Every structure is written in structure tokens, then in C-alpha cells.
C-alpha positions as CSV (number, residue, x, y, z in Angstrom):
1,L,62.3,73.0,121.8
2,K,61.0,69.4,121.6
3,Q,60.8,69.8,117.8
4,L,64.4,71.0,117.7
5,R,65.5,68.0,119.6
6,L,63.7,65.7,117.2
7,F,65.4,67.5,114.3
8,F,68.9,66.6,115.6
9,V,67.9,63.0,115.9
10,S,66.4,62.9,112.4
11,A,69.5,64.5,110.9
12,G,71.7,61.7,112.3
13,L,73.2,64.0,114.9
14,L,73.3,63.8,118.7
15,A,70.0,64.8,120.2
16,L,69.7,68.1,122.0
17,A,69.6,66.1,125.2
18,S,73.3,66.5,125.0
19,C,72.9,70.2,125.1
20,E,74.0,71.8,128.3
21,K,74.1,75.2,130.0
22,P,77.1,77.1,128.5
23,E,80.3,77.1,130.4
24,N,82.3,80.2,131.1
25,N,79.3,82.3,130.1
26,I,79.9,81.5,126.5
27,G,77.8,83.7,124.3
28,L,76.4,85.8,127.2
29,E,78.3,88.8,126.1
30,L,76.1,89.0,123.1
31,Q,72.8,89.2,125.0
32,P,73.6,90.3,128.6
33,G,70.9,90.0,131.1
34,E,69.1,86.9,129.6
35,D,68.3,83.9,131.7
36,I,71.2,81.4,131.3
37,L,68.7,78.6,131.3
38,G,67.5,79.8,127.9
39,Y,70.7,79.0,126.2
40,F,71.8,75.7,124.7
41,T,75.1,74.6,123.1
42,S,75.8,72.0,120.5
43,D,78.8,70.8,118.6
44,T,76.9,68.2,116.5
45,T,75.9,70.3,113.5
46,S,76.8,68.5,110.4
47,V,80.1,69.7,108.8
48,Q,81.5,68.6,105.4
49,S,84.9,69.7,104.0
50,S,86.8,69.3,100.7
51,T,89.8,70.8,99.0
52,V,89.5,72.7,95.8
53,R,91.8,74.7,93.6
54,E,92.3,78.3,94.6
55,D,91.4,81.1,92.2
56,S,94.2,83.0,90.6
57,L,95.4,85.8,92.8
58,R,96.6,89.3,91.9
59,T,100.3,89.6,92.5
60,D,101.3,92.8,90.7
61,E,102.9,95.8,92.4
62,L,102.8,94.1,95.9
63,T,105.2,95.0,98.6
64,S,107.5,92.1,97.6
65,V,107.8,89.3,95.0
66,M,108.7,85.6,95.5
67,L,111.4,83.6,93.8
68,G,112.6,80.0,94.0
69,N,110.9,76.6,94.4
70,Y,110.6,73.7,96.8
71,D,109.3,70.2,96.9
72,D,106.7,69.3,99.5
73,P,105.9,65.6,100.3
74,V,102.2,66.5,100.6
75,F,101.7,69.5,98.3
76,G,104.1,68.6,95.6
77,R,106.3,71.2,93.8
78,T,105.8,74.9,94.0
79,M,107.7,77.3,91.7
80,C,107.8,81.1,91.9
81,S,109.2,83.2,89.1
82,V,109.3,87.0,88.5
83,F,108.5,89.3,85.7
84,T,109.6,92.9,85.9
85,Q,110.3,95.9,83.9
86,L,113.6,97.8,84.1
87,K,113.9,101.6,83.8
88,L,116.7,104.0,83.0
89,S,118.4,105.5,86.0
90,S,119.0,108.6,83.8
91,V,117.8,109.6,80.4
92,N,119.8,110.7,77.4
93,A,122.8,108.8,78.6
94,D,125.9,109.3,76.5
95,F,128.0,106.1,76.3
96,P,131.5,105.9,74.8
97,S,131.9,104.5,71.3
98,A,134.6,102.2,72.5
99,F,134.1,100.6,75.9
100,Q,135.0,97.5,77.8
101,I,132.4,95.8,80.0
102,D,133.8,94.6,83.3
103,S,130.6,93.0,84.6
104,V,126.8,93.1,84.6
105,V,124.9,92.3,87.8
106,L,121.3,91.7,88.6
107,S,120.8,92.5,92.3
108,M,117.6,91.9,94.1
109,V,117.3,92.8,97.8
110,Y,115.9,90.1,100.2
111,S,112.9,91.2,102.3
112,G,113.7,88.6,105.0
113,A,111.0,85.9,104.7
114,H,111.6,82.4,103.2
115,Y,109.8,79.1,103.1
116,G,111.6,75.8,102.7
117,R,115.3,74.8,102.8
118,L,117.9,77.4,102.1
119,T,120.0,75.3,99.8
120,P,121.8,76.8,96.7
121,Q,119.6,77.3,93.6
122,A,120.4,77.7,89.9
123,F,118.7,80.7,88.2
124,Q,117.9,81.7,84.6
125,V,117.2,85.2,83.3
126,Y,115.4,85.8,80.0
127,E,114.5,88.9,78.1
128,M,110.8,89.5,77.7
129,T,109.4,89.9,74.2
130,G,105.9,91.0,75.2
131,P,105.1,94.4,76.8
132,M,103.9,94.9,80.4
133,H,102.0,97.9,81.6
134,I,102.0,99.5,85.0
135,D,98.2,100.1,84.9
136,S,97.4,96.5,84.0
137,T,96.5,93.7,86.4
138,Y,98.6,90.6,86.7
139,Y,97.9,87.3,88.5
140,T,99.6,84.2,89.9
141,N,99.0,82.5,86.5
142,S,99.8,85.4,84.2
143,W,102.5,84.9,81.5
144,F,104.4,86.9,79.0
145,A,106.4,85.8,76.0
146,I,110.1,85.5,76.5
147,D,113.2,84.9,74.3
148,E,114.0,81.4,75.5
149,S,116.9,81.1,73.0
150,T,119.2,83.1,75.2
151,D,119.7,82.7,78.9
152,L,121.2,86.1,80.1
153,V,122.9,84.6,83.1
154,K,126.7,84.4,82.7
155,D,128.1,81.0,82.0
156,S,129.0,79.0,85.1
157,E,127.4,81.7,87.3
158,A,123.9,80.3,87.7
159,V,124.1,78.7,91.1
160,H,123.9,80.9,94.2
161,S,123.5,80.4,97.9
162,I,120.3,81.9,99.4
163,R,121.2,84.0,102.4
164,P,118.3,86.3,103.3
165,E,120.0,87.5,106.5
166,S,123.6,87.8,105.4
167,F,125.2,91.1,104.3
168,V,127.2,91.0,101.1
169,I,130.7,92.4,100.7
170,V,131.4,94.0,97.3
171,D,134.7,95.8,96.7
172,G,135.1,96.1,100.4
173,D,131.7,97.6,101.0
174,S,129.1,95.9,103.1
175,L,125.7,95.8,101.3
176,Q,122.3,94.8,102.6
177,P,121.3,91.1,102.0
178,Q,120.7,90.6,98.4
179,L,120.8,88.0,95.6
180,R,123.4,89.0,93.0
181,I,123.3,87.2,89.7
182,P,126.0,88.0,87.1
183,L,124.7,88.5,83.6
184,D,126.4,87.9,80.3
185,H,128.3,90.9,78.9
186,S,126.1,90.8,75.8
187,F,123.3,92.3,77.9
188,G,125.4,95.3,78.8
189,T,126.4,95.6,75.1
190,K,122.8,95.7,74.1
191,I,122.2,98.7,76.3
192,L,125.4,100.6,75.7
193,T,125.1,100.3,71.9
194,A,121.4,101.1,71.7
195,D,120.4,104.0,69.4
196,P,120.4,107.3,71.3
197,S,116.6,107.6,70.6
198,V,116.0,104.6,72.8
199,L,117.6,106.4,75.8
200,T,115.6,109.6,75.6
201,D,112.9,108.4,78.0
202,N,111.6,105.3,79.7
203,D,108.7,104.9,77.3
204,A,111.2,104.7,74.4
205,F,113.4,102.3,76.4
206,L,110.5,100.0,77.2
207,E,109.7,99.7,73.5
208,Y,113.3,98.6,73.1
209,F,113.7,96.4,76.1
210,K,110.4,95.0,77.6
211,G,111.8,93.6,80.8
212,I,113.2,90.4,82.3
213,Y,111.9,87.1,83.5
214,V,113.8,85.4,86.4
215,R,113.3,81.8,87.6
216,S,114.9,79.0,89.5
217,I,115.5,75.6,87.9
218,S,116.6,73.9,91.1
219,R,114.4,71.6,93.2
220,D,113.7,71.2,96.9
221,G,115.0,74.5,97.9
222,A,113.0,77.4,99.3
223,L,110.7,80.2,98.2
224,F,112.0,83.6,99.3
225,N,110.8,87.2,99.2
226,L,112.5,90.0,97.4
227,D,112.0,93.8,97.7
228,L,112.2,95.0,94.1
229,V,111.5,98.6,94.9
230,D,114.5,98.9,97.1
231,S,117.1,101.2,95.5
232,D,119.6,98.3,95.5
233,S,117.4,96.2,93.4
234,K,118.5,96.8,89.8
235,V,120.7,95.7,86.9
236,T,124.1,97.5,87.0
237,I,126.5,97.6,84.0
238,F,130.1,98.2,85.0
239,Y,132.3,99.4,82.1
240,R,135.4,101.4,81.2
241,D,135.8,104.0,78.5
242,Q,138.6,102.8,76.2
243,D,138.8,106.2,74.4
244,G,139.2,108.3,77.5
245,D,142.2,109.0,79.7
246,E,140.4,107.6,82.8
247,E,140.7,103.9,83.5
248,D,138.2,104.0,86.4
249,T,135.2,101.7,86.1
250,L,132.0,103.5,85.3
251,A,128.5,102.2,86.1
252,F,125.0,102.6,84.6
253,A,122.0,101.2,86.3
254,L,118.6,100.0,85.1
255,N,116.4,100.4,88.0
256,I,113.4,98.4,89.4
257,N,111.2,100.8,91.2
258,S,107.5,101.5,92.1
259,D,106.9,102.7,88.5
260,C,107.9,99.3,87.1
261,A,105.2,96.7,86.3
262,R,106.2,93.6,88.1
263,F,104.6,90.4,89.5
264,T,105.1,86.9,90.8
265,R,104.0,83.9,88.9
266,F,103.2,80.7,90.9
267,D,103.3,77.3,89.4
268,H,102.0,74.3,91.4
269,D,102.6,70.7,90.4
270,Y,100.6,68.2,92.5
271,S,101.5,65.1,90.5
272,G,101.8,62.0,92.6
273,T,100.2,63.6,95.7
274,V,96.8,63.3,97.3
275,L,96.0,66.6,95.6
276,S,96.8,65.3,92.0
277,Q,93.1,65.6,90.9
278,V,92.4,68.9,92.6
279,G,92.3,70.9,89.4
280,T,89.5,68.5,88.1
281,V,87.5,67.5,91.1
282,A,87.1,68.4,94.8
283,V,89.3,66.3,97.0
284,D,87.4,64.7,99.9
285,G,88.3,66.4,103.2
286,S,86.6,64.1,105.7
287,S,89.9,63.3,107.3
288,E,92.1,66.1,106.1
289,S,91.8,69.2,103.9
290,F,94.4,71.7,102.7
291,V,95.1,75.4,102.3
292,Q,98.1,76.8,100.3
293,A,99.1,80.3,99.5
294,G,100.1,81.5,96.0
295,G,96.9,80.5,94.2
296,G,97.4,76.9,95.4
297,V,94.4,75.2,97.1
298,K,91.7,76.2,99.6
299,T,89.3,74.3,101.8
300,H,85.5,74.4,101.2
301,I,83.4,73.9,104.3
302,E,79.7,73.2,104.1
303,F,76.9,72.9,106.7
304,P,74.3,70.9,104.9
305,N,71.6,71.0,107.6
306,L,72.0,74.5,108.7
307,T,69.0,76.0,106.9
308,D,66.7,73.4,108.6
309,Y,66.9,75.5,111.8
310,A,64.6,78.0,110.1
311,G,61.7,75.5,110.4
312,F,61.9,75.4,114.2
313,G,60.8,78.8,115.2
314,N,62.8,82.0,115.9
315,I,66.3,80.6,116.7
316,T,68.8,83.1,117.8
317,I,72.4,82.2,117.3
318,N,74.2,83.8,120.3
319,K,77.6,82.5,119.2
320,A,78.9,80.3,116.4
321,E,82.5,79.2,116.6
322,L,84.2,77.2,113.8
323,I,87.1,75.2,115.3
324,I,89.7,73.8,113.0
325,P,92.6,71.7,114.4
326,V,95.7,71.3,112.2
327,S,98.2,68.6,111.6
328,T,101.4,69.6,113.4
329,A,103.6,66.7,112.5
330,D,105.6,68.8,110.0
331,A,104.9,72.2,111.4
332,G,108.6,72.7,112.2
333,K,109.6,72.5,108.6
334,Y,106.4,73.9,107.0
335,T,105.1,76.7,109.2
336,P,101.3,77.1,109.1
337,Q,99.9,80.4,108.1
338,Q,99.6,82.7,111.0
339,L,96.2,83.9,109.8
340,L,93.5,82.3,107.7
341,F,90.5,84.1,106.1
342,L,87.0,82.9,105.5
343,L,85.0,83.9,102.3
344,Y,81.7,83.0,100.8
345,K,80.4,83.3,97.3
346,D,77.5,85.6,96.6
347,E,74.7,84.9,94.1
348,D,77.0,86.2,91.4
349,G,79.8,83.8,92.3
350,E,81.9,86.6,93.7
351,N,84.1,86.2,96.8
352,Q,82.8,88.1,99.8
353,L,84.1,88.5,103.3
354,L,81.8,87.1,106.0
355,P,79.7,89.7,107.8
356,D,81.7,88.9,111.0
357,Q,84.8,90.2,109.3
358,N,83.1,93.5,108.5
359,T,82.3,94.5,112.1
360,N,84.5,95.8,114.9
361,A,82.1,94.5,117.6
362,H,83.7,91.1,117.8
363,S,86.8,89.7,116.1
364,I,86.2,86.9,113.6
365,G,89.6,85.4,114.7
366,G,91.5,83.0,112.4
367,T,94.9,83.4,114.0
368,Y,96.9,80.2,114.4
369,N,97.1,79.1,118.1
370,E,100.4,77.2,118.3
371,N,99.7,76.0,121.8
372,D,96.4,74.4,120.9
373,G,97.4,73.6,117.3
374,E,94.2,75.1,115.8
375,Y,92.3,78.0,114.3
376,R,89.1,79.4,115.7
377,F,86.6,81.6,113.9
378,N,83.7,83.5,115.4
379,I,81.1,83.3,112.5
380,T,77.9,84.1,114.5
381,R,76.5,86.7,112.1
382,Y,77.2,84.6,109.1
383,I,75.4,81.5,110.5
384,Q,72.5,83.6,111.7
385,R,72.0,85.1,108.2
386,V,72.2,81.8,106.5
387,I,69.5,80.4,108.8
388,N,67.4,83.6,108.1
389,G,67.9,83.1,104.3
390,E,69.8,86.3,103.9
391,L,72.9,84.6,102.7
392,P,73.3,81.6,100.4
393,A,73.8,78.3,102.1
394,T,76.7,77.3,99.8
395,G,79.3,77.1,102.5
396,I,82.5,79.0,103.1
397,Y,86.1,78.9,101.9
398,V,89.2,78.9,104.0
399,V,92.0,80.8,102.3
400,S,95.5,81.9,103.2
401,N,96.5,85.4,104.3
402,S,99.2,87.3,102.4
403,A,98.6,84.7,99.7
404,G,100.3,86.7,96.9
405,V,103.6,87.0,98.8
406,S,103.7,83.8,100.8
407,G,104.4,80.1,100.1
408,N,102.9,78.8,103.4
409,R,100.6,75.8,103.5
410,V,98.7,74.0,106.2
411,I,97.0,70.6,106.6
412,L,93.6,70.9,108.4
413,H,91.8,68.2,110.3
414,G,88.5,67.3,108.7
415,P,85.2,66.6,110.5
416,S,85.9,62.9,110.7
417,H,89.7,63.0,111.3
418,S,89.6,61.3,114.7
419,E,87.5,59.3,117.1
420,E,88.4,62.1,119.5
421,A,85.9,64.8,118.8
422,G,88.3,67.5,120.0
423,Q,90.6,66.8,117.1
424,N,88.0,67.3,114.5
425,M,86.7,70.3,112.5
426,R,83.5,71.3,114.1
427,L,81.0,74.0,114.6
428,L,80.1,75.0,118.2
429,L,76.7,76.7,118.4
430,T,75.3,78.6,121.4
431,F,71.7,79.5,120.7
432,S,68.3,80.4,122.2
433,E,64.7,80.5,121.2
């Protein structure tokens, strides 16, 4: 133990003379029956943090998509747009040779969640010119060619209020909350005048019409979730048969369903912010580091002296708790993620869950504690295996949960954020020899 104390001094940390008997039996549940005098605690293990760009994330065929954009004083601008196929509601449809289109409406059902300010936004809709496939994989940075020469949104109908919790009244009927964007009548004409062979099945139709791309061109609004597989999410063409005796309005729908390829694209613009260089270099996280969903940024945490423990005998880590306080100054407007995950990269550079995440014996934690303004993680098994040389000592990454369907972000305190130790990122170890 004397050697271990000397190690802390030589590493520039507080000596183990500051170690004390654990309070509240911390760690004792892992080795019941041991002599309490054999345990020591320390929160002086060296910790380093930085912010790096997140890897692209898979966003295809998820429970919902995200649309909209917002400006953040710290994280810059985030823009979410949607690519999706449309499919025939019925095959071999027989449309009249003479018709009058009353309206064409793209409706997309809200799934409730939003992030930012619910101010009106202006939307554009474009026809895709490149094919998508339901069995392919699409990510936050995937892109398809579109016909940018023609915005399909009806003139003067681009701006819409965002009301995720308000029912919509259409022709006296109350419909579930949804965004309804009127499209130009030319879109309806394209479908109703298509060669009958195009309407024989969905494979033929997707050769004719690849899908649509939807985006917002407003700023400082909100990101909001949409349920595209809801039966009310579709494009509906309302028309009248001019050759027939009936003057009633008819309707034909192009559905968005679970068989449609679809995904959310995220674009992040960090220009003019502290994160402006994050795509090129790691941003120092001594004071603050950052985590953002949607393929934004993540925090890299390293423990540079951790492997030195291996040189001081058989050290048993009874508990290792990573504590990360957060900045709560703007938490009211920008809600922190309710849950963060920890990953490490294996020898092949692939992301892996920590071993603590893969056991039911003890929860790894990571849930945001609003009262304390912090996240706590139990990473005992990970720390022990790094010391034992069983896992690479390259550090861990803090990433957002639900990152493909969320716009949340959080500012984390770094290891040197404050002179008050309790406000800093730190690793609390309880160990024995």
C-alpha cells in the first residue's frame, strides 16, 4: 500500500493519505463480509475530456423521423430533413380522362416530441430522382439526388405553425395532430395521368416516382418528431371526375407505411461556435465538453494513469463511479438527454458497450438526475478490465440515447471546470488489495 501512495504523489495527484474508509458502505455490496478497513476510496484519478464529432448514425426505418431546424447559441444550427418513398394505396387504379384537381395534401402525423421553439416554419418538398431501397441502410449523413428545379409545395402555402398537440379540423372532422402541407396541383396531375403500367404494382410505381424529400428553410424554430407509418401520414390527391355525373370529390392516397424506405438526415453547422473546429480536431474539454444527438458531437473521456495500477500488486476495484455534473443554465430551454450511454472502441476501432452495460447484476446508470444536475455511471467492470490489460486503455465515449430520433444536447462539466471539486467530472474509486 505504501507503493500505491507513492504512485499517487508521483502522478501529480493527491496522496492516498487522503483515502478514507468508505461511507455508507460504498462498494461493500460487491464483496460482502470483507473487513471494511481493507477498503480505500479516491476521487483523484487523473481524468481528461474532449469533444469530438460523432459517427454517422443509422436513421432508416426507425419509429419516427425528425423534421425542422433550430439555432442554438452553443451548438449552432441543426437541420433535420426527411427522405421517404410513397406507395400506392391501391393498384391498377382507373382515373378519369378528364378530371379537376381540388387539392393535394402531404400530411404527416406528429409523434409528440419536439426540441426548440414552436415558431412557424417554411417547408419545401422535392421529388427524388435517385432510388431508395427498403433493404438498404441509411444514415444521418445519407443523401439522394432530388429535382431542385421544382418545389412541389403550393405557392404561398409553405409556412405552417408547428402544433404537435393540437387536433386538426378538416371539413368538420377532427383529425389527430399532424402537419399538413398543400402541394402543387401538378403533383396530382403527374400521378393521375401516369401510364396505366405505372399503377400495376408498387415496384412499377417506384420506378416512376422515387419518393419525396421534405425540409424546413426557416431558422431558430424547433425539431419535431413525425410518425410516418401512421395511416394518416400520406399524400392525398382530391379530384373530381369531369366526365361523370357525380360531382363529389374523390380521393386517391399515396401511403407512407412500414414497407417504405425512409430516414432522417441531420445537418449540423457549428460555424462561429466553440465547436467550429470539431470536425477537424478534438475540442479541449477541461472546462466543458459536449454531447449532441443526431450524429452531432460526443465526449471522449480518458484516464491516462489508470494502467499504472497494474504495477502495484493485485488491486481489486470494488466500485468505480464516473460522475459528470452538467451545466443547467439553459436546461429549461434545451432539455438534457434523460439518458446517456458509454462506449469504448475495441482493437478494430468498433464501438462496444462497456461490460457493465452487459450485466444485470448492477446497473451502469447514466440517467440524468435533475435534482443533482448530473449523470452517474457505475463502470466497475470496465475499469478493472482496463487495469488487468483485458480492454484497451483508450478511454470511453459519452453518447446520447435515442440519437437517431432526438435533437437533445447537453453541456458537461470537465475535470477542471471549477475549484469546487464536486462540480467537476471525476472518477470515484473504491478498491482493495
